[in-house]
N, C-alpha and C positions, 0 to 999 in steps of 0.2 A: 504494500500500500504506500502511496506517495504521501509524504507529510504535507499537510496544507497549512498548519499553523505553527508558528515558531515564537518562542519566548525570547525577548531581547532585553538586556539591561539598558537603562537610560541614565547616563552619567551627567548630572547637571551641576554638581558641586564643583567649585573652581579647581580643587586639587584632584578631582576624579578618584578619590579614595574609595568610595563605595557608591553603588547605584542608588539614585533617589527613587526611581520607580522601575517597574518592569512592565513592558508592553507585550501584548499578544498581537502578532502580525499575520495577516492572511497572505500567504505567499503567492496565491493565484492572482490576487488583485493588487498585491504590494500595498496593502492598506492596514493601518492600525485598527484593530478590532476593539481592544480595551486596554486600560492602563491600571496597574495594581501596585500596592505599596510593598508587597512581599513576593518573592519568587514562588513560594508555595501557592499563593492565590493565583498567580499568573499561570503556573503549571496546571492547576486544577481547571481554570477557565479554558485553557488550550485543550486539555483532555476532554472536557465536556463538548467543545466545538468539534473535535475530531470524531467523537462518538456520534454526534448529531449527523455529521457528514456520511458516516458509514451506513446509517439507517435510512438515508434518502437516496 
């Protein structure tokens, strides 16, 4: 199965020491689907989206 959604770190702090946010990106449309405060939330959202794609 081809991965459609990817989780990416968003570094907005000046020193780039740690991610401020995590975004879920739709690789087919190259579009940001959602933004989350933790990697776990972003991974869960991406997994839900992937699951939804499989069933359609």
